[in-house]
C-alpha positions in Angstrom: 120.2 130.2 100.6 117.0 132.1 99.9 114.5 132.6 102.7 113.0 129.1 103.0 109.3 130.1 103.6 109.5 132.4 100.5 111.4 129.7 98.5 108.9 126.9 99.4 106.4 126.3 96.7 107.6 129.2 94.6 107.3 127.0 91.5 103.9 125.6 92.4 100.5 126.8 91.5 99.4 126.0 95.0 96.5 127.1 97.3 98.2 130.3 98.2 98.8 131.3 94.6 95.3 130.2 93.6 93.8 132.3 96.3 95.8 135.4 95.2 95.1 135.0 91.4 91.6 133.5 91.2 88.2 135.2 91.6 86.7 134.3 95.0 83.9 132.2 93.5 86.3 130.3 91.2 88.6 129.6 94.0 85.8 128.2 96.2 84.6 126.0 93.3 88.1 124.6 92.7 88.5 124.0 96.5 85.3 122.0 96.5 86.7 119.9 93.7 90.0 119.4 95.5 88.7 118.8 99.0 85.3 117.1 98.3 85.9 115.5 95.0 83.1 117.5 93.2 83.2 117.7 89.4 84.9 120.7 87.8 82.8 123.1 85.6 84.3 124.1 82.3 83.8 127.8 83.0 85.8 127.4 86.2 88.5 125.5 84.3 88.8 128.3 81.7 89.4 130.9 84.4 91.8 128.6 86.2 93.7 127.9 83.0 94.1 131.6 82.1 95.4 132.5 85.6 97.7 129.4 85.6 99.1 130.5 82.2 99.7 134.1 83.3 101.5 132.9 86.4 103.6 130.5 84.4 104.6 133.1 81.8 105.6 135.5 84.6 107.9 132.8 85.8 109.6 132.3 82.4 107.5 129.5 80.9 106.8 129.2 77.2 105.3 125.7 77.2 102.9 123.5 79.1 102.8 119.8 79.4 100.4 117.2 80.8 102.7 115.3 83.2 101.6 111.7 83.7 102.7 108.3 85.1 102.4 105.5 82.5 103.2 101.9 83.3 106.9 102.4 82.5 107.7 103.3 86.2 108.8 106.8 85.2 106.9 110.0 84.3 106.1 111.1 80.8 105.5 114.6 79.3 104.7 116.1 75.8 105.3 119.9 75.6 103.1 122.4 73.7 103.8 126.1 73.6 101.3 128.7 74.8 101.5 130.5 71.4 98.5 130.9 69.1 98.7 132.8 65.8 97.0 136.2 65.0 95.8 137.2 61.6 98.6 139.7 61.2 101.3 137.0 61.6 102.0 137.8 65.3 101.2 135.4 68.2 99.4 135.7 71.5 99.9 133.5 74.6 96.7 131.5 75.3 95.7 128.5 77.4 92.1 127.3 77.6 90.2 125.2 80.1 89.9 122.5 77.5 93.7 122.4 77.1 94.0 122.3 80.9 91.6 119.4 81.3 92.4 117.3 78.3 95.5 116.2 76.3 96.1 113.7 73.6 99.4 111.9 73.8 100.2 108.8 71.7 99.0 105.8 73.7 100.4 103.0 71.4 104.0 103.0 72.6 103.4 102.8 76.3 103.1 99.4 78.1 99.5 98.3 77.9 99.6 94.6 78.6 97.7 93.9 75.4 94.9 96.4 76.0 96.0 98.5 73.0 97.4 97.4 69.7 100.2 99.4 68.1 97.8 100.9 65.5 95.4 102.0 68.1 97.3 105.2 68.9 94.9 107.6 70.5 95.1 108.2 74.3 93.9 110.9 76.7 95.4 112.7 79.6 93.0 114.5 82.0 93.9 117.0 84.7 94.1 115.9 88.3 93.1 119.1 90.3 94.0 117.4 93.6 97.7 117.6 92.7 99.1 121.1 92.1 100.6 122.2 88.8 104.3 123.2 88.9 107.1 124.6 86.8 110.0 122.5 85.6 112.5 123.3 82.8 110.5 126.4 81.6 107.3 124.4 81.2 104.1 124.4 83.2 103.6 120.8 84.3 100.0 119.7 84.9 99.6 116.4 86.8 97.2 114.2 84.8 95.7 110.8 84.6 96.2 108.7 81.4 93.8 106.4 79.6 93.3 104.9 76.2 90.7 105.9 73.6 88.4 103.1 74.9 88.7 104.4 78.5 91.1 101.6 79.8 93.4 102.9 82.4 97.1 103.0 81.3 98.7 104.8 84.2 99.4 104.6 87.9 97.6 107.7 89.1 94.0 106.8 88.1 93.8 103.6 90.2 95.4 105.4 93.1 92.7 108.1 93.0 90.1 105.4 92.7 91.5 103.5 95.8 91.6 106.8 97.8 87.9 107.3 97.0 87.1 103.7 97.9 88.7 103.8 101.4 87.2 107.2 102.0 83.7 106.0 101.3 83.9 102.9 103.4 85.7 104.7 106.3 83.0 107.4 106.4 80.4 104.6 106.7 82.1 103.2 109.7 82.6 106.6 111.3 78.9 107.4 111.0 78.1 104.3 113.1 80.3 105.7 115.8 78.3 109.0 115.7 80.8 111.0 113.7 78.6 113.4 111.6 81.4 115.9 110.9 83.7 113.9 108.7 82.8 114.0 105.1 86.1 112.6 103.6 88.8 110.3 104.8 92.3 110.7 103.4 95.3 108.3 103.4 98.6 110.0 103.9 102.1 108.9 103.1 105.7 109.8 103.8 108.1 107.8 101.6 111.7 107.6 102.9 114.0 107.4 99.8 117.4 105.7 99.9 120.0 106.2 97.2 123.7 106.0 96.3 126.0 108.7 95.1 129.1 107.8 93.0 131.6 109.7 90.8 130.0 110.4 87.3 133.1 109.4 85.4 133.2 106.0 87.1 129.5 105.5 86.3 130.1 106.4 82.6 133.0 104.0 82.4 131.0 100.9 83.3 128.6 99.3 80.9 126.7 97.5 83.6 125.9 100.7 85.5 125.0 102.5 82.3 122.7 99.9 80.9 121.2 98.3 84.0 121.8 100.6 87.0 123.7 98.0 88.9 127.1 96.3 88.8 126.9 92.8 87.2 130.5 92.1 88.1 132.6 93.3 91.0 134.6 91.7 93.8 134.0 93.1 97.3 136.1 96.0 98.6 138.4 95.4 101.6 136.2 97.6 103.6 132.4 97.7 103.2 129.9 98.5 105.9 131.4 96.1 108.5 132.3 98.9 111.0 128.8 100.6 110.6 130.7 103.9 110.7 129.0 105.4 107.6 125.5 105.2 109.1 124.5 108.6 110.4 128.2 109.6 110.1 129.5 113.0 109.1 128.3 113.9 105.6 131.1 114.6 103.1 131.5 118.1 101.9 130.6 117.3 98.3 127.6 115.2 99.3 126.5 118.0 101.7 126.6 120.6 98.9 124.5 118.2 96.8 122.0 117.7 99.5 121.7 121.5 100.0 120.9 122.0 96.3 118.5 119.1 96.3 116.6 120.5 99.3 116.3 123.9 97.7 115.1 122.5 94.4 112.6 120.2 96.1 111.3 123.1 98.3 110.7 125.2 95.2 108.4 122.4 94.0 106.5 122.3 97.3 108.1 119.0 98.3 108.4 118.6 102.1 112.0 117.4 102.2 112.8 117.1 105.9 115.5 114.6 106.9 118.8 113.8 105.3 121.6 111.4 106.5 124.2 108.8 105.5 122.8 105.3 105.3 124.5 102.0 106.2 126.5 101.2 103.1 129.4 103.4 101.8 128.1 106.1 99.4 124.5 105.4 100.5 122.2 108.2 101.8 118.6 108.8 102.6 116.0 111.6 102.2 112.7 111.6 104.1 109.8 114.0 103.6 107.0 115.2 105.8 103.7 113.3 105.3 101.1 114.5 102.8 98.1 113.1 101.0 98.9 109.9 99.2 98.3 111.3 95.7 100.5 114.3 96.3 103.2 112.2 98.0 103.3 109.9 95.0 103.8 112.8 92.6 106.4 114.3 94.9 108.3 111.1 95.1 108.5 110.8 91.3 109.8 114.4 91.2 112.2 113.7 94.0 113.8 110.8 92.1 114.1 112.9 89.0 115.7 115.8 90.8 118.1 113.5 92.7 119.6 112.3 89.4 119.6 115.6 87.7 121.3 117.5 90.6 123.8 114.7 91.1 125.0 115.4 87.5 125.5 119.1 88.3 127.9 118.0 91.1 129.9 115.6 88.9 128.1 112.6 90.5 125.6 109.9 89.5 122.6 109.1 91.7 121.9 105.3 91.7 118.3 104.4 92.6 118.6 100.7 91.8 117.7 98.4 94.6 121.0 96.6 94.6 123.7 98.4 92.7 126.6 96.7 94.6 126.8 93.1 95.9 128.0 92.6 99.5 126.6 95.9 100.9 123.1 97.0 101.6 120.9 97.9 98.8 118.3 100.7 98.8 114.7 100.6 99.7 111.8 103.0 100.1 109.8 103.0 103.3 106.2 103.7 102.7 104.8 105.3 105.9 101.0 105.0 105.6 98.2 106.4 107.8 94.5 107.3 107.6 93.1 110.7 108.7 89.7 112.5 108.5 89.2 115.8 106.8 88.5 117.2 110.3 92.1 116.4 111.3 91.9 113.2 113.3 94.4 110.4 112.7 92.3 107.2 112.8 95.4 105.1 113.6 96.4 107.1 116.7 95.9 104.9 119.7 95.6 107.8 122.1 96.1 107.4 125.8 93.6 104.6 126.3 93.6 102.3 123.3 92.0 99.5 125.2 88.7 101.5 125.6 88.9 103.2 122.2 86.7 100.8 120.1 86.9 103.0 117.0 90.7 102.9 117.0 90.7 99.1 117.6 88.2 98.5 114.8 90.3 100.4 112.3 93.4 98.6 113.6 91.9 95.1 113.2 90.7 96.1 109.7 94.3 96.7 108.7 95.4 93.4 110.4 92.7 91.5 108.5 93.5 93.2 105.2 97.2 92.4 105.5 96.5 88.8 106.4 94.0 88.2 103.6 95.8 90.1 100.9 99.5 89.5 101.9 100.0 88.4 98.3 99.1 91.9 97.0 101.5 93.6 99.3 104.3 91.3 98.2 103.3 92.0 94.5 103.5 95.8 95.2 107.2 95.3 96.1 108.0 92.9 93.3 110.6 93.8 90.8 113.8 92.3 89.3 115.9 94.8 91.3 114.1 94.2 94.6 114.4 90.5 94.4 118.1 91.1 95.4 117.1 92.7 98.7 114.2 90.8 100.1 115.3 88.2 102.5 118.9 89.5 102.8 119.9 91.1 106.2 119.2 94.6 104.9 115.5 94.4 104.1 112.5 92.5 105.3 112.0 88.9 104.0 109.7 88.0 101.1 107.2 86.8 103.8 104.7 89.5 104.7 104.0 89.9 108.4 103.0 92.7 110.8 104.8 94.2 113.8 102.4 95.8 116.4 104.8 96.0 119.3 104.4 94.5 122.7 102.1 97.2 124.1 99.5 97.1 121.3 99.6 93.4 120.9 99.1 93.2 124.7 96.0 95.5 124.4 94.5 93.2 121.7 95.2 90.0 123.6 93.7 91.5 126.8 90.7 92.7 124.8 90.0 89.3 123.4 90.5 87.4 126.7 88.7 90.1 128.8 91.7 90.6 131.1 92.9 93.9 132.4 96.0 95.4 130.6 98.4 97.8 132.2 100.3 99.8 129.7 103.8 101.1 130.2 102.8 104.4 128.6 104.0 106.4 131.6 107.4 104.7 132.0 110.4 107.0 131.9 113.9 106.2 130.7 116.4 107.1 133.3 119.8 108.0 131.8 121.7 107.8 135.1 123.5 111.1 134.3 122.3 114.1 136.3 122.9 116.6 133.5 120.8 114.5 131.1 117.0 114.7 131.5 115.0 111.6 132.1 112.3 111.3 129.4 109.1 109.4 128.7 109.6 106.1 126.7 107.6 105.1 123.8 105.2 102.2 124.6 107.1 99.8 122.4 110.4 99.3 120.6 110.8 99.5 116.8 111.3 96.4 114.6 113.6 97.2 111.6 113.2 93.6 110.2 109.4 93.7 109.9 107.8 94.2 106.5 104.8 96.1 107.9 105.4 97.7 111.2 103.2 99.9 113.4 105.2 103.0 114.4 103.0 105.0 116.7 100.2 106.3 114.6 101.0 104.9 111.2 102.2 101.7 109.5 105.7 101.6 107.8 105.7 99.3 104.8 109.4 98.5 104.4 109.5 96.1 101.5 109.3 98.6 98.6 112.3 99.0 96.4 114.0 102.4 96.0 113.3 102.9 92.3 109.6 102.0 92.4 106.6 104.2 92.1 104.8 104.3 95.5 101.4 104.3 93.9 101.2 100.4 93.7 101.6 99.6 97.4 99.2 102.4 98.3 96.6 101.2 95.8 96.8 97.8 97.4 96.7 99.2 101.0 93.8 101.6 100.3 91.7 99.0 98.5 92.2 96.0 100.8 91.5 98.1 103.9 88.4 99.6 102.1 87.2 96.1 101.6 87.5 95.2 105.3 85.8 98.4 106.4 83.0 97.7 103.9 82.5 94.3 105.5 82.5 95.8 108.9 80.0 98.5 108.0 77.7 95.9 106.4 77.7 93.9 109.6 77.5 96.7 112.1 74.7 98.6 110.2 72.5 95.6 110.9 73.4 95.2 114.5 70.7 95.6 117.1 73.2 96.4 119.9 76.0 98.4 118.2 78.4 98.6 121.2 78.2 94.8 121.8 78.6 94.1 118.1 81.7 96.2 117.8 83.3 94.4 120.7 82.5 91.0 119.3 83.7 92.0 115.8 87.1 93.3 117.2 87.6 90.1 119.2 86.6 87.8 116.3 88.7 89.6 113.7 91.9 89.7 115.7 91.5 86.1 116.8 91.0 84.9 113.2 93.9 86.9 111.7 96.5 87.3 114.4 98.7 84.8 112.6 100.0 87.7 110.5 101.3 89.5 113.7 105.0 88.7 114.5 107.1 90.9 116.8 110.2 88.9 116.6 113.3 88.8 114.3 112.2 88.4 110.7 115.8 87.6 109.7 116.0 84.5 111.9 116.0 81.2 110.0 113.4 79.9 112.4 110.9 82.5 111.2 110.7 80.9 107.8 109.7 77.6 109.3 107.2 79.3 111.7 105.7 81.4 109.0 105.1 78.3 106.9 103.4 76.6 109.9 101.2 79.7 110.2 100.2 79.4 106.5 101.9 82.6 105.5 103.1 83.0 101.9 106.8 83.0 101.0 106.9 84.3 97.5 110.7 84.5 96.9 110.8 85.8 93.3 108.8 88.4 91.3 107.3 85.8 88.9 106.1 83.7 91.9 104.5 86.8 93.5 103.0 88.3 90.3 101.3 85.0 89.5 98.8 85.8 92.4 97.8 89.2 90.9 95.0 87.6 88.9 93.8 85.2 91.7 90.0 85.2 91.8 89.8 86.9 95.3 92.0 89.7 94.0 90.1 90.2 90.8 86.8 90.3 92.9 88.4 92.9 95.3 89.5 95.3 92.5 86.2 95.0 90.5 84.0 95.5 93.6 85.7 98.8 94.4 86.0 99.8 90.8 89.9 100.0 90.9 90.5 97.8 87.9 88.4 96.1 85.3 89.3 92.5 84.5 91.1 93.7 81.4 93.1 96.4 83.3 94.1 93.9 86.0 95.3 91.3 83.5 97.2 94.0 81.7 99.1 94.9 84.8 99.8 91.3 85.4 101.3 91.0 81.9 103.2 94.2 82.2 104.9 93.2 85.4 106.0 89.8 84.0 107.1 91.4 80.7 109.1 94.0 82.6 110.8 91.4 84.8 111.8 89.3 81.7 113.1 92.3 79.8 115.2 93.5 82.7 116.9 90.2 83.3 117.4 89.9 79.5 119.1 93.3 79.3 121.3 92.3 82.3 122.3 89.0 80.7 123.1 90.6 77.3 125.1 93.3 79.1 127.0 90.6 81.0 127.8 88.7 77.8 129.0 91.9 76.1 131.2 92.8 79.0 132.6 89.3 79.2 133.4 88.8 75.6 134.6 92.3 74.7 136.4 93.3 77.9 137.0 90.7 80.6 138.1 87.7 78.5 140.5 89.8 76.4 141.9 91.6 79.5 142.6 88.2 81.2 144.3 86.9 78.1 146.5 90.0 77.9 147.4 89.7 81.5 148.2 86.0 81.3 150.4 86.7 78.3 152.3 89.3 80.4 152.8 86.8 83.1 154.1 84.2 80.7 156.4 86.7 79.1 157.7 87.7 82.6 158.2 84.1 83.4 160.2 83.5 80.2 162.3 86.6 80.9 163.1 85.4 84.4 164.2 82.0 83.1 166.3 83.6 80.4 168.2 85.6 83.0 169.4 82.7 85.1 168.6 79.1 85.8 168.6 80.0 89.5 165.7 82.5 89.2 162.3 80.9 89.7 159.2 81.9 87.8 156.9 79.8 89.9 154.7 82.7 91.0 154.0 83.9 87.5 153.5 80.3 86.2 151.1 79.4 89.0 149.1 82.6 88.6 149.0 82.3 84.8 147.8 78.7 85.2 145.1 79.7 87.7 143.8 82.5 85.6 143.8 80.4 82.5 141.7 77.8 84.2 139.3 80.4 85.6 139.1 82.1 82.2 138.2 78.8 80.5 135.5 78.2 83.2 134.2 81.7 82.8 134.1 81.4 79.0 132.1 78.2 79.3 129.6 79.8 81.8 129.2 82.8 79.5 128.6 80.4 76.5 126.0 78.6 78.7 124.3 81.9 79.5 124.3 82.7 75.8 122.7 79.4 74.9 120.0 79.8 77.6 119.1 83.2 76.2 118.6 81.7 72.7 116.0 79.3 74.1 113.8 82.2 75.3 112.8 82.7 71.6 110.8 79.5 71.8 108.8 80.5 74.9 105.6 82.3 74.1 103.8 82.1 77.4 104.5 85.2 79.4 104.4 83.5 82.8 106.5 80.6 81.6 109.1 83.0 80.2 109.4 85.0 83.4 109.9 81.8 85.4 112.5 80.7 82.9 114.4 83.9 83.5 114.1 83.5 87.2 115.0 79.8 87.4 117.5 79.4 84.5 119.0 82.8 83.3 119.5 84.5 86.6 121.3 81.6 88.3 123.5 81.2 85.2 124.4 84.9 85.6 125.3 84.4 89.2 127.5 81.4 88.3 129.4 83.5 85.7 129.8 86.4 88.1 131.5 84.2 90.8 134.3 83.3 88.5 134.7 86.8 87.1 135.0 88.2 90.6 137.7 85.6 91.5 139.7 86.6 88.4 139.4 90.3 89.4 140.9 89.5 92.8 143.9 87.7 91.1 144.8 90.3 88.6 146.7 93.6 88.5 144.2 96.3 89.2 145.4 98.2 86.1 144.8 95.1 84.0 141.2 94.7 85.0 139.0 96.6 82.6 136.6 98.1 85.2 136.9 100.3 88.3 136.8 98.2 91.5 134.1 98.3 94.2 136.6 100.1 96.4 137.2 102.8 93.8 133.5 103.3 93.1 132.2 103.3 96.7 134.8 105.7 97.9 135.0 107.8 94.8 133.1 110.8 96.2 135.5 112.7 98.5 
């Protein structure tokens, strides 16, 4: 391995590289743009572009691309070379500030939710200087925002940047009231923990369901799954360890703070966690991380699965979004410190988050809504579809005491005594952790645990930033008018917590009783993606996004349509794949095996009247009945799919897929999995769960 400090960021046009290659004044101007959000002058852009090009060429680049994040859920790029012709037929390598700042990809073929017609093709990408350019595949990649010719936002980066500005503006207003004159900008930071599966590449390629949908549509449970919990944090297999080593190095080259790696709960499941960075950069990094995970897995003869539920019966994969708020002077606004009871600034920001999560619980649920994630939420592997908050006994005790006016004695100095002399006693945290909570306070940040493993983290952070910005805005409006600021802050904290503490739940979110209790509290239980997404365009949400200039009405409705369309398309692809597998592979395989059983039974009877063929006859009869049942269920699924052609309303169609198509798929799967368990392994047309999950040695 190369020297890690030298390796880190070696493919990134980062602050260190800029400082080395840019004139001092240009560097200062660019820094002001990055740190303070000031507009970038075209002359500065020209100098930056030339230096960026020289650096890229020295590192083997011949092309550049505007790297952006359309509403497809993955990144997009169009590559142009640096070459420009000379009069004598030769070429020179050039790159201008205009080319750095602006690109023109085709905007007609990306999801637009009706904002753009197919014939309206022009779109623009524009450089995001707050996210460093990097080198990938011999091209200089420039992180950009993406919009249509009319200025409508068609990507995930632009609203994220808008939300970061919104929460910064409102947080600074509140800090000024507390006498903070130094902070000029407030930044949200994120550390997304990424779960994934690694399986043998040949097995992946052999299964249509994995190839087309990223998950297994059929598959009986393996004899051993995760019951013994021996895979979790267990010894990493040599092949996986080699993969993780390569992955770390490639991520470090791209300036990604890959920190933690370990085995997860399910067989073949693993996790990577980075160090925190600004939300915008963390989002770009996570998109790159997912791309590199899949690419490097192929180098090692494996396939990386990022689907939320690739295998039934074992845990699926999530992505924990660790979110916090910090000032540009280095203070974490969600750090309770040693005396949170008397830290009114901390308590005010805390209750702002509590109020936001309570009032906009639907938006958080929407941010984790997808066809893949619907498999996880509510199972004993992920939080339920009900949004609630875990504060911990200590912090909840602080707030309750604050409201009632009682004294509160924290256990912050309590030590854990091991009872073994050679082991040191150590200071305990003030509260335990809750792995079942969707939104848990974990010391100086909140961990949003509902997000699916394949999703872009921009959406939950747009929601979090915007809804907390709204609460801080309301707080600032009220406190700016207060005659007695200190008294007003105390009253505001008490009132806010009292009115919104229904969202706080420190218990077991998996318990059946919680569903009943949550309903009695008036909390939403949006079990499916269509049920959740329906709330996207609620009046209160539209008002929120328009007030803080995150989405226009058209942009919001476009995202609503895109999410519903995407859900319907995914379930449709899965259903068609299931029908294809059933008719072309499974039903013929069962027929062939039944024939073999019948032939064996006939051969036994021909040998001697004393030899019984009862086993073969019974098994052939059982499989024939199951095959007929399976065939009918597949025909039913086929018929249900045909009816989708008559449904024109996008919301009605999504609900039809959720209420009719998906249950029909589950019914067909149950029969297929029973047939798999009754057949010769060699006769079944697909690799079993046991073979796949334990394929990497």
